[in-house]
PDB file of N, CA, C and O in Angstrom, chain B, residues numbered from 101:
ATOM      1  N   MET B 101     155.859  39.945-101.937  1.00  0.00           N
ATOM      2  CA  MET B 101     156.138  39.959-100.449  1.00  0.00           C
ATOM      3  C   MET B 101     157.706  39.898-100.125  1.00  0.00           C
ATOM      4  O   MET B 101     158.495  39.153-100.707  1.00  0.00           O
ATOM      5  N   LYS B 102     157.962  40.608 -99.320  1.00  0.00           N
ATOM      6  CA  LYS B 102     159.406  40.709 -98.745  1.00  0.00           C
ATOM      7  C   LYS B 102     159.571  39.393 -98.077  1.00  0.00           C
ATOM      8  O   LYS B 102     158.628  38.798 -97.555  1.00  0.00           O
ATOM      9  N   LYS B 103     160.887  38.920 -98.107  1.00  0.00           N
ATOM     10  CA  LYS B 103     161.410  37.676 -97.416  1.00  0.00           C
ATOM     11  C   LYS B 103     162.624  37.817 -96.710  1.00  0.00           C
ATOM     12  O   LYS B 103     163.519  38.531 -97.162  1.00  0.00           O
ATOM     13  N   LEU B 104     162.732  37.238 -95.701  1.00  0.00           N
ATOM     14  CA  LEU B 104     163.991  37.074 -94.936  1.00  0.00           C
ATOM     15  C   LEU B 104     164.364  35.580 -94.949  1.00  0.00           C
ATOM     16  O   LEU B 104     163.612  34.785 -94.385  1.00  0.00           O
ATOM     17  N   ASP B 105     165.437  35.174 -95.536  1.00  0.00           N
ATOM     18  CA  ASP B 105     165.903  33.977 -95.547  1.00  0.00           C
ATOM     19  C   ASP B 105     167.078  33.659 -94.546  1.00  0.00           C
ATOM     20  O   ASP B 105     168.209  34.134 -94.653  1.00  0.00           O
ATOM     21  N   LEU B 106     166.619  32.704 -93.455  1.00  0.00           N
ATOM     22  CA  LEU B 106     167.785  32.595 -92.357  1.00  0.00           C
ATOM     23  C   LEU B 106     168.710  31.332 -92.380  1.00  0.00           C
ATOM     24  O   LEU B 106     169.416  30.879 -91.478  1.00  0.00           O
ATOM     25  N   HIS B 107     168.478  30.811 -93.875  1.00  0.00           N
ATOM     26  CA  HIS B 107     169.592  29.596 -94.011  1.00  0.00           C
ATOM     27  C   HIS B 107     171.026  30.111 -93.852  1.00  0.00           C
ATOM     28  O   HIS B 107     171.427  31.189 -94.292  1.00  0.00           O
ATOM     29  N   GLY B 108     171.666  29.318 -93.252  1.00  0.00           N
ATOM     30  CA  GLY B 108     173.220  29.684 -92.833  1.00  0.00           C
ATOM     31  C   GLY B 108     173.357  30.694 -91.620  1.00  0.00           C
ATOM     32  O   GLY B 108     174.464  30.956 -91.152  1.00  0.00           O
ATOM     33  N   ILE B 109     172.343  31.175 -91.196  1.00  0.00           N
ATOM     34  CA  ILE B 109     172.474  32.213 -90.115  1.00  0.00           C
ATOM     35  C   ILE B 109     172.448  31.567 -88.679  1.00  0.00           C
ATOM     36  O   ILE B 109     171.513  30.802 -88.439  1.00  0.00           O
ATOM     37  N   LYS B 110     173.445  31.819 -87.642  1.00  0.00           N
ATOM     38  CA  LYS B 110     173.411  31.275 -86.469  1.00  0.00           C
ATOM     39  C   LYS B 110     172.145  31.596 -85.764  1.00  0.00           C
ATOM     40  O   LYS B 110     171.547  32.631 -86.057  1.00  0.00           O
ATOM     41  N   HIS B 111     171.670  30.750 -84.813  1.00  0.00           N
ATOM     42  CA  HIS B 111     170.558  30.974 -84.021  1.00  0.00           C
ATOM     43  C   HIS B 111     170.715  32.296 -83.283  1.00  0.00           C
ATOM     44  O   HIS B 111     169.744  33.052 -83.233  1.00  0.00           O
ATOM     45  N   ILE B 112     171.872  32.630 -82.706  1.00  0.00           N
ATOM     46  CA  ILE B 112     172.083  33.831 -81.659  1.00  0.00           C
ATOM     47  C   ILE B 112     172.078  35.150 -82.671  1.00  0.00           C
ATOM     48  O   ILE B 112     171.701  36.229 -82.214  1.00  0.00           O
ATOM     49  N   ASP B 113     172.496  35.042 -84.032  1.00  0.00           N
ATOM     50  CA  ASP B 113     172.354  36.139 -84.954  1.00  0.00           C
ATOM     51  C   ASP B 113     170.928  36.427 -85.482  1.00  0.00           C
ATOM     52  O   ASP B 113     170.632  37.543 -85.909  1.00  0.00           O
ATOM     53  N   SER B 114     170.007  35.349 -85.443  1.00  0.00           N
ATOM     54  CA  SER B 114     168.731  35.438 -86.162  1.00  0.00           C
ATOM     55  C   SER B 114     167.965  36.296 -85.529  1.00  0.00           C
ATOM     56  O   SER B 114     167.249  37.011 -86.230  1.00  0.00           O
ATOM     57  N   LYS B 115     167.917  36.440 -84.114  1.00  0.00           N
ATOM     58  CA  LYS B 115     167.066  37.159 -83.169  1.00  0.00           C
ATOM     59  C   LYS B 115     167.041  38.575 -83.792  1.00  0.00           C
ATOM     60  O   LYS B 115     165.964  39.036 -84.171  1.00  0.00           O
ATOM     61  N   GLN B 116     168.111  39.235 -83.902  1.00  0.00           N
ATOM     62  CA  GLN B 116     168.260  40.839 -84.121  1.00  0.00           C
ATOM     63  C   GLN B 116     167.754  40.910 -85.655  1.00  0.00           C
ATOM     64  O   GLN B 116     167.066  41.876 -85.985  1.00  0.00           O
ATOM     65  N   LEU B 117     168.092  39.870 -86.641  1.00  0.00           N
ATOM     66  CA  LEU B 117     167.874  40.021 -87.853  1.00  0.00           C
ATOM     67  C   LEU B 117     166.306  39.912 -88.014  1.00  0.00           C
ATOM     68  O   LEU B 117     165.748  40.656 -88.821  1.00  0.00           O
ATOM     69  N   ILE B 118     165.628  39.063 -87.314  1.00  0.00           N
ATOM     70  CA  ILE B 118     164.164  38.860 -87.274  1.00  0.00           C
ATOM     71  C   ILE B 118     163.459  40.239 -86.962  1.00  0.00           C
ATOM     72  O   ILE B 118     162.669  40.800 -87.721  1.00  0.00           O
ATOM     73  N   LEU B 119     163.881  40.712 -85.684  1.00  0.00           N
ATOM     74  CA  LEU B 119     163.310  42.036 -84.981  1.00  0.00           C
ATOM     75  C   LEU B 119     163.632  42.997 -86.129  1.00  0.00           C
ATOM     76  O   LEU B 119     162.616  43.550 -86.551  1.00  0.00           O
ATOM     77  N   ASN B 120     164.763  43.349 -86.750  1.00  0.00           N
ATOM     78  CA  ASN B 120     164.805  44.370 -87.675  1.00  0.00           C
ATOM     79  C   ASN B 120     163.967  44.231 -89.003  1.00  0.00           C
ATOM     80  O   ASN B 120     163.640  45.189 -89.703  1.00  0.00           O
ATOM     81  N   PHE B 121     163.680  42.981 -89.242  1.00  0.00           N
ATOM     82  CA  PHE B 121     162.988  42.599 -90.578  1.00  0.00           C
ATOM     83  C   PHE B 121     161.631  42.865 -90.160  1.00  0.00           C
ATOM     84  O   PHE B 121     160.971  43.457 -91.014  1.00  0.00           O
ATOM     85  N   ILE B 122     160.942  42.551 -88.920  1.00  0.00           N
ATOM     86  CA  ILE B 122     159.601  43.074 -88.718  1.00  0.00           C
ATOM     87  C   ILE B 122     159.382  44.227 -88.625  1.00  0.00           C
ATOM     88  O   ILE B 122     158.399  44.679 -89.213  1.00  0.00           O
ATOM     89  N   GLU B 123     160.267  45.125 -87.816  1.00  0.00           N
ATOM     90  CA  GLU B 123     160.283  46.445 -87.576  1.00  0.00           C
ATOM     91  C   GLU B 123     160.221  47.213 -89.011  1.00  0.00           C
ATOM     92  O   GLU B 123     159.358  48.060 -89.243  1.00  0.00           O
ATOM     93  N   LYS B 124     161.096  46.880 -89.833  1.00  0.00           N
ATOM     94  CA  LYS B 124     161.078  47.460 -91.083  1.00  0.00           C
ATOM     95  C   LYS B 124     159.926  47.394 -91.921  1.00  0.00           C
ATOM     96  O   LYS B 124     159.614  48.361 -92.615  1.00  0.00           O
ATOM     97  N   ASN B 125     159.151  46.146 -91.916  1.00  0.00           N
ATOM     98  CA  ASN B 125     158.360  45.912 -92.696  1.00  0.00           C
ATOM     99  C   ASN B 125     156.740  45.748 -92.000  1.00  0.00           C
ATOM    100  O   ASN B 125     155.833  45.126 -92.552  1.00  0.00           O
ATOM    101  N   ILE B 126     156.652  46.296 -90.972  1.00  0.00           N
ATOM    102  CA  ILE B 126     155.496  46.102 -89.959  1.00  0.00           C
ATOM    103  C   ILE B 126     154.384  46.829 -90.787  1.00  0.00           C
ATOM    104  O   ILE B 126     153.221  46.491 -90.567  1.00  0.00           O
ATOM    105  N   ASP B 127     154.632  47.781 -91.703  1.00  0.00           N
ATOM    106  CA  ASP B 127     153.528  48.403 -92.406  1.00  0.00           C
ATOM    107  C   ASP B 127     153.358  47.686 -93.888  1.00  0.00           C
ATOM    108  O   ASP B 127     152.550  48.117 -94.711  1.00  0.00           O
ATOM    109  N   ASN B 128     153.959  46.880 -94.063  1.00  0.00           N
ATOM    110  CA  ASN B 128     153.893  46.076 -95.448  1.00  0.00           C
ATOM    111  C   ASN B 128     153.834  44.494 -95.460  1.00  0.00           C
ATOM    112  O   ASN B 128     154.426  43.714 -96.206  1.00  0.00           O
ATOM    113  N   LEU B 129     152.926  44.234 -94.393  1.00  0.00           N
ATOM    114  CA  LEU B 129     152.512  42.775 -94.333  1.00  0.00           C
ATOM    115  C   LEU B 129     151.598  42.432 -95.204  1.00  0.00           C
ATOM    116  O   LEU B 129     150.795  43.287 -95.578  1.00  0.00           O
ATOM    117  N   PRO B 130     151.536  41.062 -95.718  1.00  0.00           N
ATOM    118  CA  PRO B 130     152.400  39.969 -95.124  1.00  0.00           C
ATOM    119  C   PRO B 130     153.773  40.056 -95.583  1.00  0.00           C
ATOM    120  O   PRO B 130     154.110  40.741 -96.549  1.00  0.00           O
ATOM    121  N   VAL B 131     154.614  39.305 -94.833  1.00  0.00           N
ATOM    122  CA  VAL B 131     156.019  39.069 -95.156  1.00  0.00           C
ATOM    123  C   VAL B 131     156.311  37.495 -94.767  1.00  0.00           C
ATOM    124  O   VAL B 131     155.537  36.737 -94.182  1.00  0.00           O
ATOM    125  N   GLU B 132     157.548  37.228 -95.215  1.00  0.00           N
ATOM    126  CA  GLU B 132     157.791  35.828 -95.189  1.00  0.00           C
ATOM    127  C   GLU B 132     159.168  35.511 -94.572  1.00  0.00           C
ATOM    128  O   GLU B 132     160.197  35.986 -95.053  1.00  0.00           O
ATOM    129  N   ILE B 133     159.167  34.691 -93.490  1.00  0.00           N
ATOM    130  CA  ILE B 133     160.462  34.479 -92.766  1.00  0.00           C
ATOM    131  C   ILE B 133     160.864  32.828 -93.216  1.00  0.00           C
ATOM    132  O   ILE B 133     160.076  31.915 -92.971  1.00  0.00           O
ATOM    133  N   ILE B 134     161.869  32.648 -93.736  1.00  0.00           N
ATOM    134  CA  ILE B 134     162.223  31.408 -94.154  1.00  0.00           C
ATOM    135  C   ILE B 134     163.322  30.827 -93.045  1.00  0.00           C
ATOM    136  O   ILE B 134     164.455  31.269 -92.858  1.00  0.00           O
ATOM    137  N   THR B 135     162.745  29.833 -92.432  1.00  0.00           N
ATOM    138  CA  THR B 135     163.563  29.351 -91.154  1.00  0.00           C
ATOM    139  C   THR B 135     164.274  28.189 -91.552  1.00  0.00           C
ATOM    140  O   THR B 135     165.360  28.011 -91.000  1.00  0.00           O
ATOM    141  N   GLY B 136     163.884  27.339 -92.417  1.00  0.00           N
ATOM    142  CA  GLY B 136     164.538  25.979 -92.627  1.00  0.00           C
ATOM    143  C   GLY B 136     163.657  25.105 -91.806  1.00  0.00           C
ATOM    144  O   GLY B 136     162.517  25.339 -91.406  1.00  0.00           O
ATOM    145  N   ASN B 137     164.471  23.955 -91.614  1.00  0.00           N
ATOM    146  CA  ASN B 137     163.740  22.938 -90.785  1.00  0.00           C
ATOM    147  C   ASN B 137     164.231  22.956 -89.368  1.00  0.00           C
ATOM    148  O   ASN B 137     163.711  22.135 -88.612  1.00  0.00           O
ATOM    149  N   SER B 138     165.040  23.664 -88.942  1.00  0.00           N
ATOM    150  CA  SER B 138     165.466  23.891 -87.539  1.00  0.00           C
ATOM    151  C   SER B 138     164.346  24.281 -86.780  1.00  0.00           C
ATOM    152  O   SER B 138     163.726  25.305 -87.070  1.00  0.00           O
ATOM    153  N   LEU B 139     164.013  23.524 -85.787  1.00  0.00           N
ATOM    154  CA  LEU B 139     162.978  23.687 -84.814  1.00  0.00           C
ATOM    155  C   LEU B 139     163.179  24.920 -83.819  1.00  0.00           C
ATOM    156  O   LEU B 139     162.288  25.703 -83.489  1.00  0.00           O
ATOM    157  N   GLU B 140     164.527  24.953 -83.396  1.00  0.00           N
ATOM    158  CA  GLU B 140     164.941  26.051 -82.698  1.00  0.00           C
ATOM    159  C   GLU B 140     164.753  27.438 -83.441  1.00  0.00           C
ATOM    160  O   GLU B 140     164.278  28.441 -82.908  1.00  0.00           O
ATOM    161  N   MET B 141     165.187  27.348 -84.726  1.00  0.00           N
ATOM    162  CA  MET B 141     165.017  28.732 -85.285  1.00  0.00           C
ATOM    163  C   MET B 141     163.573  28.935 -85.749  1.00  0.00           C
ATOM    164  O   MET B 141     163.294  30.084 -86.092  1.00  0.00           O
ATOM    165  N   GLN B 142     162.714  28.111 -85.811  1.00  0.00           N
ATOM    166  CA  GLN B 142     161.156  28.344 -85.862  1.00  0.00           C
ATOM    167  C   GLN B 142     160.711  28.804 -84.602  1.00  0.00           C
ATOM    168  O   GLN B 142     159.805  29.636 -84.557  1.00  0.00           O
ATOM    169  N   ASN B 143     161.293  28.317 -83.459  1.00  0.00           N
ATOM    170  CA  ASN B 143     160.617  28.775 -82.177  1.00  0.00           C
ATOM    171  C   ASN B 143     161.122  30.201 -81.785  1.00  0.00           C
ATOM    172  O   ASN B 143     160.447  30.914 -81.041  1.00  0.00           O
ATOM    173  N   ILE B 144     162.325  30.603 -82.300  1.00  0.00           N
ATOM    174  CA  ILE B 144     162.900  31.833 -82.184  1.00  0.00           C
ATOM    175  C   ILE B 144     161.979  32.887 -82.856  1.00  0.00           C
ATOM    176  O   ILE B 144     161.530  33.890 -82.301  1.00  0.00           O
ATOM    177  N   ALA B 145     161.767  32.501 -84.141  1.00  0.00           N
ATOM    178  CA  ALA B 145     160.823  33.292 -84.974  1.00  0.00           C
ATOM    179  C   ALA B 145     159.489  33.482 -84.472  1.00  0.00           C
ATOM    180  O   ALA B 145     158.979  34.602 -84.435  1.00  0.00           O
ATOM    181  N   LYS B 146     158.792  32.251 -84.011  1.00  0.00           N
ATOM    182  CA  LYS B 146     157.494  32.462 -83.577  1.00  0.00           C
ATOM    183  C   LYS B 146     157.327  33.416 -82.356  1.00  0.00           C
ATOM    184  O   LYS B 146     156.362  34.161 -82.189  1.00  0.00           O
ATOM    185  N   LYS B 147     158.477  33.281 -81.466  1.00  0.00           N
ATOM    186  CA  LYS B 147     158.488  34.110 -80.060  1.00  0.00           C
ATOM    187  C   LYS B 147     158.340  35.635 -80.526  1.00  0.00           C
ATOM    188  O   LYS B 147     157.501  36.406 -80.059  1.00  0.00           O
ATOM    189  N   ILE B 148     159.278  35.958 -81.516  1.00  0.00           N
ATOM    190  CA  ILE B 148     159.385  37.213 -81.870  1.00  0.00           C
ATOM    191  C   ILE B 148     158.205  37.703 -82.514  1.00  0.00           C
ATOM    192  O   ILE B 148     157.861  38.861 -82.277  1.00  0.00           O
ATOM    193  N   ILE B 149     157.516  36.972 -83.315  1.00  0.00           N
ATOM    194  CA  ILE B 149     156.412  37.221 -84.120  1.00  0.00           C
ATOM    195  C   ILE B 149     155.137  37.631 -83.022  1.00  0.00           C
ATOM    196  O   ILE B 149     154.332  38.548 -83.182  1.00  0.00           O
ATOM    197  N   LYS B 150     155.200  36.738 -81.940  1.00  0.00           N
ATOM    198  CA  LYS B 150     154.050  36.846 -81.034  1.00  0.00           C
ATOM    199  C   LYS B 150     154.371  38.128 -80.219  1.00  0.00           C
ATOM    200  O   LYS B 150     153.415  38.804 -79.838  1.00  0.00           O
ATOM    201  N   SER B 151     155.605  38.510 -79.927  1.00  0.00           N
ATOM    202  CA  SER B 151     155.997  39.752 -79.247  1.00  0.00           C
ATOM    203  C   SER B 151     155.444  40.862 -80.104  1.00  0.00           C
ATOM    204  O   SER B 151     155.220  41.902 -79.485  1.00  0.00           O
ATOM    205  N   PHE B 152     155.196  40.865 -81.295  1.00  0.00           N
ATOM    206  CA  PHE B 152     154.692  42.016 -82.144  1.00  0.00           C
ATOM    207  C   PHE B 152     153.107  41.878 -82.104  1.00  0.00           C
ATOM    208  O   PHE B 152     152.459  42.715 -82.732  1.00  0.00           O
ATOM    209  N   ASN B 153     152.572  41.069 -81.540  1.00  0.00           N
ATOM    210  CA  ASN B 153     151.072  40.633 -81.577  1.00  0.00           C
ATOM    211  C   ASN B 153     150.804  40.428 -83.103  1.00  0.00           C
ATOM    212  O   ASN B 153     149.844  41.042 -83.569  1.00  0.00           O
ATOM    213  N   LEU B 154     151.499  39.681 -83.885  1.00  0.00           N
ATOM    214  CA  LEU B 154     151.259  39.385 -84.952  1.00  0.00           C
ATOM    215  C   LEU B 154     150.969  37.806 -85.120  1.00  0.00           C
ATOM    216  O   LEU B 154     151.264  37.082 -84.169  1.00  0.00           O
ATOM    217  N   LYS B 155     150.437  37.267 -86.222  1.00  0.00           N
ATOM    218  CA  LYS B 155     150.229  36.065 -86.111  1.00  0.00           C
ATOM    219  C   LYS B 155     151.089  35.322 -87.529  1.00  0.00           C
ATOM    220  O   LYS B 155     151.520  35.973 -88.480  1.00  0.00           O
ATOM    221  N   HIS B 156     151.174  34.083 -87.398  1.00  0.00           N
ATOM    222  CA  HIS B 156     151.977  33.467 -88.527  1.00  0.00           C
ATOM    223  C   HIS B 156     151.043  32.372 -89.002  1.00  0.00           C
ATOM    224  O   HIS B 156     150.096  31.929 -88.352  1.00  0.00           O
ATOM    225  N   SER B 157     151.444  31.964 -90.294  1.00  0.00           N
ATOM    226  CA  SER B 157     150.698  30.591 -90.883  1.00  0.00           C
ATOM    227  C   SER B 157     151.880  30.152 -91.738  1.00  0.00           C
ATOM    228  O   SER B 157     152.947  30.764 -91.784  1.00  0.00           O
ATOM    229  N   TYR B 158     151.591  29.016 -92.423  1.00  0.00           N
ATOM    230  CA  TYR B 158     152.675  28.256 -93.254  1.00  0.00           C
ATOM    231  C   TYR B 158     152.077  28.547 -94.649  1.00  0.00           C
ATOM    232  O   TYR B 158     150.880  28.809 -94.763  1.00  0.00           O
ATOM    233  N   PRO B 159     152.988  28.495 -95.806  1.00  0.00           N
ATOM    234  CA  PRO B 159     152.668  28.734 -96.999  1.00  0.00           C
ATOM    235  C   PRO B 159     151.809  27.508 -97.441  1.00  0.00           C
ATOM    236  O   PRO B 159     150.867  27.762 -98.192  1.00  0.00           O
ATOM    237  N   ASN B 160     151.990  26.346 -97.110  1.00  0.00           N
ATOM    238  CA  ASN B 160     151.345  25.018 -97.428  1.00  0.00           C
ATOM    239  C   ASN B 160     151.798  24.110 -96.344  1.00  0.00           C
ATOM    240  O   ASN B 160     152.848  24.236 -95.715  1.00  0.00           O
ATOM    241  N   PHE B 161     150.773  23.044 -96.165  1.00  0.00           N
ATOM    242  CA  PHE B 161     151.068  22.004 -95.346  1.00  0.00           C
ATOM    243  C   PHE B 161     152.233  21.292 -95.564  1.00  0.00           C
ATOM    244  O   PHE B 161     152.504  20.435 -94.723  1.00  0.00           O
ATOM    245  N   LYS B 162     153.116  21.474 -96.660  1.00  0.00           N
ATOM    246  CA  LYS B 162     154.284  20.499 -97.011  1.00  0.00           C
ATOM    247  C   LYS B 162     155.519  21.395 -96.465  1.00  0.00           C
ATOM    248  O   LYS B 162     156.556  20.884 -96.044  1.00  0.00           O
ATOM    249  N   ASN B 163     155.311  22.646 -96.515  1.00  0.00           N
ATOM    250  CA  ASN B 163     156.443  23.520 -96.256  1.00  0.00           C
ATOM    251  C   ASN B 163     156.313  24.274 -94.870  1.00  0.00           C
ATOM    252  O   ASN B 163     155.764  25.368 -94.736  1.00  0.00           O
ATOM    253  N   LEU B 164     156.881  23.553 -93.884  1.00  0.00           N
ATOM    254  CA  LEU B 164     156.820  24.086 -92.494  1.00  0.00           C
ATOM    255  C   LEU B 164     157.882  24.742 -92.262  1.00  0.00           C
ATOM    256  O   LEU B 164     157.930  25.297 -91.164  1.00  0.00           O
ATOM    257  N   GLY B 165     158.982  24.885 -93.128  1.00  0.00           N
ATOM    258  CA  GLY B 165     160.247  25.771 -92.919  1.00  0.00           C
ATOM    259  C   GLY B 165     160.222  27.215 -93.393  1.00  0.00           C
ATOM    260  O   GLY B 165     161.224  27.847 -93.729  1.00  0.00           O
ATOM    261  N   SER B 166     158.907  27.698 -93.387  1.00  0.00           N
ATOM    262  CA  SER B 166     158.826  29.140 -93.799  1.00  0.00           C
ATOM    263  C   SER B 166     157.484  29.534 -93.151  1.00  0.00           C
ATOM    264  O   SER B 166     156.537  28.750 -93.099  1.00  0.00           O
ATOM    265  N   LEU B 167     157.450  30.758 -92.671  1.00  0.00           N
ATOM    266  CA  LEU B 167     156.287  31.412 -91.935  1.00  0.00           C
ATOM    267  C   LEU B 167     155.956  32.681 -92.695  1.00  0.00           C
ATOM    268  O   LEU B 167     156.839  33.463 -93.050  1.00  0.00           O
ATOM    269  N   ILE B 168     154.693  32.867 -92.932  1.00  0.00           N
ATOM    270  CA  ILE B 168     154.103  34.001 -93.477  1.00  0.00           C
ATOM    271  C   ILE B 168     153.595  34.572 -92.298  1.00  0.00           C
ATOM    272  O   ILE B 168     152.946  33.941 -91.464  1.00  0.00           O
ATOM    273  N   ILE B 169     153.932  35.947 -92.213  1.00  0.00           N
ATOM    274  CA  ILE B 169     153.509  36.839 -91.125  1.00  0.00           C
ATOM    275  C   ILE B 169     152.567  37.822 -91.411  1.00  0.00           C
ATOM    276  O   ILE B 169     152.804  38.702 -92.238  1.00  0.00           O
ATOM    277  N   THR B 170     151.376  37.738 -90.716  1.00  0.00           N
ATOM    278  CA  THR B 170     150.162  38.825 -91.012  1.00  0.00           C
ATOM    279  C   THR B 170     149.945  39.502 -89.670  1.00  0.00           C
ATOM    280  O   THR B 170     150.494  39.202 -88.610  1.00  0.00           O
ATOM    281  N   GLU B 171     148.949  40.579 -89.910  1.00  0.00           N
ATOM    282  CA  GLU B 171     148.395  41.269 -88.907  1.00  0.00           C
ATOM    283  C   GLU B 171     147.565  40.197 -88.073  1.00  0.00           C
ATOM    284  O   GLU B 171     147.092  39.192 -88.604  1.00  0.00           O
ATOM    285  N   ASP B 172     147.419  40.519 -86.620  1.00  0.00           N
ATOM    286  CA  ASP B 172     146.353  39.813 -85.957  1.00  0.00           C
ATOM    287  C   ASP B 172     145.043  40.436 -85.882  1.00  0.00           C
ATOM    288  O   ASP B 172     145.069  41.333 -85.040  1.00  0.00           O
ATOM    289  N   TYR B 173     144.097  40.329 -86.344  1.00  0.00           N
ATOM    290  CA  TYR B 173     142.988  41.187 -86.232  1.00  0.00           C
ATOM    291  C   TYR B 173     142.144  40.663 -84.986  1.00  0.00           C
ATOM    292  O   TYR B 173     141.107  41.239 -84.657  1.00  0.00           O
TER     293      TYR B 173
END
C-alpha cells in the first residue's frame, strides 16, 4: 500500500500534496495518508478525500493519526 506521510509538512502545503497523491494513486487504492495527531491536518485530508467521493477508515482504534483511503461503493 502506498503511503503519504505528512509529518513536518505545513497545513497550507499539505492540500496540494494530498490532491496529487490521490490523483496519482486513484487506480491503486487502498492508500494511506499519515496525518499525525493534528486535527486540522486530519480535517484537510478528510475534506479532500470526500471531494473524490472516496471513503476513509482508521488502521485501528488506537491510531487515529492515519487514514486508509478506499473506494466508496
